[in-house]
C-alpha positions in Angstrom: -75.8 -28.3 34.5 -73.0 -25.3 34.5 -70.7 -24.1 32.6 -66.8 -24.8 33.4 -66.9 -28.7 34.4 -68.9 -31.7 35.2 -70.8 -34.4 32.2 -71.8 -32.6 29.2 -69.8 -30.0 29.6 -68.3 -29.0 26.6 -64.1 -27.9 26.4 -63.9 -24.0 25.4 -64.6 -22.3 23.2 -67.0 -25.3 22.2 -69.0 -24.7 25.4 -70.1 -21.2 23.9 -72.0 -22.8 20.9 -73.5 -25.8 23.3 -75.0 -23.4 25.8 -76.6 -21.3 22.7 -77.9 -24.1 21.1 -79.7 -25.3 25.1 -81.1 -21.8 25.0 -83.8 -23.9 23.3 -85.1 -25.9 26.3 -87.6 -28.4 24.5 -87.6 -30.3 27.6 -89.3 -27.3 29.4 -91.2 -25.6 26.5 -88.7 -22.9 26.9 -86.8 -20.5 24.2 -84.6 -18.5 26.0 -83.4 -16.4 22.8 -86.8 -16.1 21.3 -86.9 -12.3 21.7 -82.9 -12.2 20.9 -81.3 -11.4 17.8 -82.7 -13.1 14.2 -79.0 -13.7 13.2 -78.5 -15.5 16.3 -81.4 -17.4 16.4 -80.9 -18.7 12.7 -77.4 -19.7 14.2 -78.7 -21.7 16.6 -81.7 -23.6 14.4 -79.3 -24.2 11.4 -76.9 -25.9 14.1 -79.0 -27.6 16.1 -80.4 -29.2 12.6 -76.8 -29.7 11.7 -75.6 -31.2 14.8 -78.8 -33.9 15.6 -80.0 -34.2 11.2 -76.4 -33.8 8.9 -77.9 -31.3 7.0 -76.0 -28.7 6.1 -78.3 -26.5 4.2 -79.2 -24.1 6.5 -75.8 -23.8 8.0 -74.5 -23.2 4.7 -77.1 -20.2 3.9 -75.6 -18.6 7.6 -72.1 -19.0 6.8 -72.6 -17.1 3.3 -74.4 -14.0 5.2 -71.6 -14.1 7.6 -67.9 -14.8 5.4 -64.6 -15.8 7.2 -61.0 -15.1 6.2 -58.0 -17.0 6.8 -55.3 -15.2 9.0 -52.1 -16.2 10.2 -51.1 -15.8 13.6 -47.2 -16.0 14.4 -46.4 -17.4 17.9 -43.9 -15.7 20.6 -41.6 -18.3 19.3 -41.7 -17.5 16.0 -44.2 -20.6 14.4 -47.3 -19.6 12.6 -50.7 -21.2 12.2 -53.9 -20.4 9.9 -57.3 -19.1 12.0 -60.0 -18.4 10.7 -61.6 -14.9 11.5 -64.3 -13.1 10.4 -64.1 -10.7 7.3 -63.2 -7.4 7.8 -65.6 -5.2 8.0 -68.7 -6.8 9.4 -70.9 -4.3 9.9 -72.6 -5.2 13.4 -71.5 -7.0 16.9 -74.4 -9.5 16.0 -73.1 -10.4 12.8 -69.7 -10.2 14.0 -70.6 -13.0 17.5 -72.2 -15.2 14.7 -68.8 -15.5 12.5 -67.0 -16.0 15.3 -69.6 -18.8 16.2 -69.3 -20.4 12.6 -65.2 -19.9 13.6 -65.9 -22.0 16.5 -67.5 -25.0 14.9 -64.9 -25.5 12.2 -62.1 -25.2 14.4 -64.5 -28.0 16.6 -64.7 -30.0 13.5 -60.8 -29.7 12.6 -60.4 -30.9 16.6 -62.5 -33.6 16.5 -64.9 -32.6 19.5 -67.8 -31.2 17.0 -68.4 -35.2 16.6 -69.0 -35.3 20.1 -71.5 -32.6 20.9 -75.0 -34.8 21.0 -78.8 -34.3 21.5 -79.7 -36.5 24.2 -81.8 -39.6 22.7 -84.9 -39.1 24.5 -87.1 -37.5 21.9 -89.0 -35.5 24.8 -85.5 -33.5 26.1 -83.2 -32.9 22.8 -80.9 -31.4 25.7 -77.0 -31.0 23.6 -74.3 -32.2 25.5 -70.8 -33.4 25.3 -70.0 -36.5 25.2 -66.6 -36.9 26.9 -66.7 -41.0 27.0 -63.9 -43.2 25.6 -65.8 -44.8 23.0 -68.1 -42.0 22.4 -71.1 -43.9 22.9 -73.3 -41.1 24.9 -77.0 -41.3 24.4 -77.7 -39.3 27.0 -77.6 -35.8 28.6 -77.9 -37.4 31.9 -78.3 -41.1 32.9 -80.4 -40.7 36.4 -82.8 -38.7 34.3 -83.3 -39.1 30.6 -81.3 -42.4 30.4 -83.3 -44.1 32.9 -86.6 -43.0 32.3 -86.2 -44.0 28.4 -84.6 -47.1 29.3 -87.6 -48.2 32.1 -90.0 -47.4 29.1 -88.4 -49.4 27.1 -87.8 -52.5 29.7 -91.8 -52.1 30.3 -92.4 -52.2 26.2 -90.9 -55.5 26.4 -92.6 -57.2 29.4 -95.6 -56.3 27.4 -94.7 -57.4 24.0 -93.5 -61.0 25.5 -96.5 -61.3 27.8 -98.9 -61.1 25.1 -96.7 -63.2 22.7 -97.2 -66.0 25.5 -100.9 -65.7 26.3 
């Protein structure tokens, strides 16, 4: 899948987080961020844990190390609205990037888009996709790949179970 459109692609800026989460490609056993900055890997792993289990512990620890502040943005028409931004005095580019990623997660919660990020229901895959379905019932990163495989596997298992029950 590519950035910018199509099934599973999140709206910007949430697509940045989704792309980062998928640097850990579990289906192919490739971690594209294995040698990357430790804080970025920590954000990715904490966010994935939060996404898949709801456990906020690691993400809260990370957020405490990368504080955010509230600023007020004034629009051209004079209206203002609050915005989270990395706290002043952030030491390096990686720390700023992690803080900005935390801002994206917070804003996605407010916008209701975070809840549409899901990990594929295929335990071997776990690819993170954006569920754009109307009723938010998507379970697979791609129906033609993971969905078909898992549904066929469940069908065969049900068939085996019904045959053994009748014998």
